[in-house]
C-alpha positions as CSV (number, residue, x, y, z in Angstrom):
1,X,37.4,28.2,1.3
2,X,40.4,29.8,-0.3
3,X,42.0,33.0,0.9
4,X,40.8,34.8,-2.2
5,X,37.2,33.8,-1.5
6,X,37.6,34.7,2.2
7,X,38.8,38.2,1.2
8,X,35.8,38.7,-1.1
9,X,33.4,37.5,1.5
10,X,34.9,39.8,4.1
11,X,34.9,42.7,1.6
12,X,31.2,42.2,0.9
13,X,30.3,42.1,4.5
14,X,32.5,45.2,5.0
15,X,30.7,47.2,2.3
16,X,33.5,47.2,-0.3
17,X,32.0,47.9,-3.7
18,X,34.9,46.2,-5.6
19,X,34.5,43.0,-3.6
20,X,30.7,43.1,-4.2
21,X,31.1,43.3,-8.0
22,X,33.8,40.7,-8.1
23,X,32.0,38.2,-5.9
24,X,28.8,38.5,-8.0
25,X,30.9,37.8,-11.1
26,X,32.6,34.8,-9.7
27,X,29.4,33.3,-8.2
28,X,27.4,34.0,-11.4
29,X,30.1,32.2,-13.4
30,X,30.1,29.3,-10.9
31,X,33.8,29.6,-10.3
32,X,35.4,26.9,-8.1
33,X,34.5,27.6,-4.5
34,X,31.3,29.6,-5.1
35,X,29.1,27.4,-3.0
36,X,31.4,27.7,0.0
37,X,31.3,31.5,-0.4
38,X,27.5,31.5,-0.5
39,X,27.4,29.3,2.6
40,X,29.6,31.8,4.3
41,X,27.4,34.8,3.6
42,X,24.0,33.1,4.0
43,X,23.9,33.8,7.8
44,X,24.4,37.5,7.0
45,X,21.2,37.6,4.8
46,X,17.5,38.1,5.5
47,X,17.2,41.9,5.7
48,X,16.6,42.8,2.1
49,X,13.2,43.1,0.6
50,X,13.0,42.2,-3.1
51,X,10.6,43.7,-5.6
52,X,10.3,42.1,-9.1
53,X,9.4,44.4,-12.0
54,X,8.1,42.7,-15.1
55,X,6.0,43.6,-18.1
56,X,5.9,43.7,-21.9
57,X,9.0,44.9,-23.8
58,X,8.7,48.6,-24.4
59,X,6.7,49.2,-21.3
60,X,9.3,51.5,-19.9
61,X,10.5,49.2,-17.1
62,X,14.1,50.5,-17.1
63,X,13.1,54.1,-16.9
64,X,10.5,53.4,-14.2
65,X,13.0,51.3,-12.3
66,X,15.5,54.2,-12.5
67,X,13.0,56.7,-11.2
68,X,11.9,54.4,-8.4
69,X,15.4,53.7,-7.3
70,X,16.3,57.4,-7.3
71,X,13.2,58.1,-5.1
72,X,14.0,55.3,-2.7
73,X,17.6,56.5,-2.2
74,X,16.3,60.0,-1.6
75,X,14.2,58.5,1.3
76,X,17.3,56.9,2.8
77,X,17.2,53.4,1.4
78,X,20.2,51.6,0.0
79,X,19.1,50.1,-3.3
80,X,20.4,47.3,-5.5
81,X,19.2,46.7,-9.0
82,X,19.4,43.4,-10.9
83,X,18.7,44.2,-14.6
84,X,18.0,41.0,-16.5
85,X,19.0,41.4,-20.1
86,X,18.8,39.2,-23.2
87,X,21.8,37.0,-23.7
88,X,24.4,37.4,-26.4
89,X,24.0,34.4,-28.8
90,X,27.8,34.1,-29.0
91,X,29.2,34.8,-25.5
92,X,26.1,34.2,-23.5
93,X,26.6,37.5,-21.7
94,X,24.1,40.2,-21.1
95,X,23.6,42.8,-23.8
96,X,23.5,45.6,-21.2
97,X,20.5,47.4,-22.7
98,X,18.9,48.1,-19.4
99,X,22.2,49.3,-17.9
100,X,22.5,51.9,-20.6
101,X,19.1,53.2,-19.9
102,X,20.0,53.6,-16.2
103,X,23.1,55.6,-16.7
104,X,21.8,58.7,-14.9
105,X,21.5,56.8,-11.6
106,X,24.5,54.5,-12.0
107,X,26.9,56.8,-10.1
108,X,24.5,57.8,-7.3
109,X,25.5,56.8,-3.8
110,X,23.4,54.1,-2.4
111,X,22.6,52.4,-5.7
112,X,24.4,49.4,-7.2
113,X,23.3,48.1,-10.6
114,X,24.2,44.6,-11.9
115,X,23.2,43.3,-15.3
116,X,22.7,39.6,-15.7
117,X,22.0,37.5,-18.8
118,X,19.1,35.0,-19.3
119,X,21.6,32.6,-20.8
120,X,18.7,30.6,-22.2
121,X,17.9,29.0,-18.9
122,X,14.8,29.4,-16.7
123,X,15.7,27.7,-13.4
124,X,19.3,28.8,-13.6
125,X,18.3,32.4,-14.1
126,X,16.1,32.2,-11.1
127,X,18.9,30.8,-8.9
128,X,21.3,33.3,-10.3
129,X,19.0,36.1,-9.3
130,X,18.7,34.6,-5.8
131,X,22.4,34.4,-5.5
132,X,23.0,38.1,-6.5
133,X,20.2,39.2,-4.2
134,X,21.8,37.4,-1.2
135,X,25.2,38.9,-2.0
136,X,23.6,42.4,-2.1
137,X,21.8,41.6,1.1
138,X,25.0,40.7,2.9
139,X,26.5,43.9,1.5
140,X,23.8,45.9,3.3
141,X,21.1,46.8,0.6
142,X,17.7,47.5,2.1
143,X,15.8,46.9,-1.2
144,X,16.7,45.1,-4.4
145,X,14.8,45.7,-7.6
146,X,14.8,42.8,-10.2
147,X,13.9,44.1,-13.6
148,X,13.1,41.3,-16.0
149,X,13.6,41.3,-19.8
150,X,10.0,41.1,-20.8
151,X,6.8,39.2,-20.2
152,X,7.2,35.4,-20.7
153,X,7.8,32.2,-18.9
154,X,11.3,33.2,-17.7
155,X,9.7,36.2,-16.0
156,X,7.3,34.0,-14.1
157,X,10.4,32.0,-13.0
158,X,12.6,34.9,-12.0
159,X,10.0,36.6,-9.9
160,X,10.1,33.6,-7.6
161,X,13.2,35.3,-6.2
162,X,11.1,38.4,-5.3
163,X,8.9,39.1,-2.3
164,X,6.5,41.3,-4.2
165,X,5.9,41.7,-7.9
166,X,5.1,44.8,-10.0
167,X,3.5,44.2,-13.4
168,X,4.1,47.1,-15.8
169,X,1.6,47.8,-18.6
170,X,1.3,50.6,-21.1
171,X,-1.5,52.0,-23.3
172,X,-1.6,51.1,-27.0
173,X,-0.1,47.6,-26.8
174,X,-3.2,45.7,-25.8
175,X,-1.6,45.1,-22.4
176,X,-4.9,44.2,-20.7
177,X,-5.4,41.2,-23.0
178,X,-1.7,40.4,-23.3
179,X,-1.3,40.3,-19.5
180,X,-4.1,37.8,-19.2
181,X,-2.7,35.7,-22.0
182,X,0.8,35.7,-20.5
183,X,-0.6,34.0,-17.3
184,X,1.0,36.6,-15.0
185,X,-2.2,37.9,-13.4
186,X,-1.6,35.6,-10.4
187,X,1.9,36.8,-9.6
188,X,1.2,40.6,-9.6
189,X,1.0,42.3,-6.2
190,X,0.8,45.7,-7.9
191,X,-0.1,46.7,-11.5
192,X,1.4,49.8,-12.9
193,X,0.1,51.5,-16.1
194,X,3.2,53.3,-17.2
195,X,3.4,56.1,-19.8
196,X,0.0,57.4,-18.5
197,X,0.4,60.6,-20.4
198,X,-0.6,58.7,-23.5
199,X,-4.2,58.3,-24.6
200,X,-6.0,55.2,-23.4
201,X,-4.3,54.9,-20.0
202,X,-7.6,55.0,-18.1
203,X,-9.1,52.3,-20.3
204,X,-6.1,50.0,-19.6
205,X,-6.6,50.6,-15.9
206,X,-10.3,49.7,-16.1
207,X,-9.5,46.6,-18.2
208,X,-6.9,45.4,-15.7
209,X,-9.1,46.1,-12.7
210,X,-11.9,44.1,-14.3
211,X,-9.7,41.2,-15.1
212,X,-8.3,41.2,-11.5
213,X,-11.8,41.1,-10.1
214,X,-12.6,38.1,-12.3
215,X,-9.4,36.3,-11.5
216,X,-9.4,36.8,-7.7
217,X,-10.1,33.8,-5.5
218,X,-12.7,33.9,-2.7
219,X,-12.0,37.0,-0.5
220,X,-8.4,37.7,-1.6
221,X,-7.7,41.4,-1.8
222,X,-7.5,42.8,-5.4
223,X,-4.0,44.2,-6.2
224,X,-4.0,47.9,-6.7
225,X,-3.5,49.5,-10.1
226,X,-1.5,52.8,-10.3
227,X,-0.8,55.1,-13.2
228,X,2.7,56.5,-13.7
229,X,4.6,58.7,-16.2
230,X,8.3,59.3,-16.2
231,X,7.7,62.3,-18.5
232,X,5.2,64.2,-16.3
233,X,6.1,62.5,-13.0
234,X,2.5,61.4,-12.5
235,X,2.2,58.6,-9.9
236,X,5.9,58.2,-9.2
237,X,5.6,59.4,-5.6
238,X,2.6,57.2,-5.1
239,X,4.5,54.2,-6.4
240,X,7.5,55.0,-4.2
241,X,5.2,55.4,-1.2
242,X,3.7,52.0,-1.9
243,X,7.1,50.4,-2.1
244,X,8.4,52.1,1.1
245,X,5.3,51.0,3.0
246,X,5.8,47.4,1.8
247,X,9.5,47.6,2.7
248,X,8.5,48.3,6.3
249,X,5.6,45.9,6.4
250,X,7.1,42.9,4.5
251,X,8.7,40.2,6.6
252,X,12.4,39.7,5.9
253,X,13.6,37.3,3.2
254,X,14.8,35.0,6.0
255,X,11.2,34.0,6.6
256,X,10.9,32.4,3.2
257,X,7.9,30.2,2.4
258,X,8.3,26.5,2.3
259,X,7.5,26.6,-1.5
260,X,10.3,29.0,-2.2
261,X,12.8,27.1,-0.2
262,X,11.8,23.8,-1.8
263,X,12.0,25.4,-5.3
264,X,15.5,26.7,-4.6
265,X,16.8,23.3,-3.3
266,X,15.4,21.5,-6.4
267,X,16.9,24.2,-8.7
268,X,20.3,23.8,-7.1
269,X,20.0,20.0,-7.4
270,X,19.1,20.2,-11.1
271,X,22.0,22.5,-11.7
272,X,24.4,20.2,-10.0
273,X,23.1,17.1,-11.6
274,X,23.2,18.6,-15.1
275,X,26.8,19.8,-14.5
276,X,27.8,16.4,-13.3
277,X,26.3,14.5,-16.2
278,X,27.6,16.9,-18.8
279,X,31.1,16.9,-17.3
280,X,31.2,13.1,-17.1
281,X,29.9,12.5,-20.6
282,X,31.8,15.2,-22.4
283,X,35.0,14.6,-20.6
284,X,35.4,10.9,-21.6
285,X,34.1,11.3,-25.1
286,X,30.9,9.3,-24.5
287,X,28.6,12.0,-25.6
288,X,30.3,12.6,-28.9
289,X,30.3,8.8,-29.5
290,X,26.6,8.7,-28.7
291,X,25.9,11.6,-31.1
292,X,27.7,9.8,-33.9
293,X,25.7,6.6,-33.3
294,X,22.4,8.5,-33.3
295,X,23.4,10.2,-36.6
296,X,24.3,6.8,-38.0
297,X,20.9,5.4,-37.1
298,X,22.3,2.9,-34.6
299,X,20.9,4.6,-31.5
300,X,18.0,7.0,-30.6
301,X,18.3,10.1,-28.5
302,X,15.8,8.8,-26.0
303,X,17.9,5.7,-25.1
304,X,21.0,7.8,-24.9
305,X,19.4,10.3,-22.5
306,X,18.1,7.3,-20.4
307,X,21.6,5.9,-20.3
308,X,23.1,9.2,-19.2
309,X,20.5,9.5,-16.4
310,X,21.1,5.9,-15.2
311,X,24.6,6.9,-14.1
312,X,23.1,9.0,-11.3
313,X,19.6,7.7,-10.8
314,X,18.8,5.9,-7.6
315,X,15.2,5.1,-8.4
316,X,13.5,3.1,-11.1
317,X,12.6,5.0,-14.3
318,X,8.9,4.0,-14.0
319,X,8.8,5.6,-10.6
320,X,10.1,8.9,-12.0
321,X,7.8,8.8,-15.0
322,X,4.7,8.5,-12.9
323,X,5.6,11.4,-10.5
324,X,6.2,9.2,-7.4
325,X,9.6,10.5,-6.5
326,X,8.2,12.4,-3.5
327,X,7.4,16.0,-4.0
328,X,6.1,18.1,-6.9
329,X,7.2,21.3,-8.4
330,X,4.9,24.3,-9.0
């Protein structure tokens, strides 16, 4: 590990904010040496509890996250926020919409906000969130809140980096039905009906509770449903109480489940293999030559992809196709 990385790692462990921000940027950009740096801080992690906050666009997730973070800091917790924003179609960077909505807490002691872009990837996003959480963990954050961009498959992926998940709904958007359609009923540990000062909040609560009763398996406990309003303050203290209690009662991130560890290892392998193939085929001009042959009708994309994979594959194609490679993904 280079001296520059060593200084960043030491700065993060020592609570230096500048080092924290710089290390996150370098790791997120996958700059040379990032894996060595993550290996160096890994033994220092395992204390932070991570709450994922997801829900439909317009549900007020950013405002709710801001209020929750403010309340947790008031109770003595050190809080980190990972705000997942849509990607710029040009630079691939985050559009920082969530960051703008959290300006009032951005300068509070004990809170560190980091925006990250979806960048059009699912597994990569999930791993990026894990990396940022670990860096914040080594820095000394007690709680990290991951606010997602809006309900969808990428949210189901990113909350795999969370210990507990809050699903935020609002009246007037058909959230009861949309939540069920989105397939996120199974990942919610708490359902929050936000903007409860609006008409129809009680109906949304009833709908969600009914769907949770239908969806529960055997004697599993039904996740609670809370009403909150950033305008009136309704339910905010109850939500913060719930999070505080879970922070004290949740086992550390170090005791990760076998599924989460397996998923992370596979994600890191996928990322590394993709980078290897892309670098190899673009660096020697083979990819461009293959593209030209496909356009000319001399090759097909399926054969080209198979040829690329053959450079790193150690098992027969038929074995991979029939799922016999040893291990399955969720």
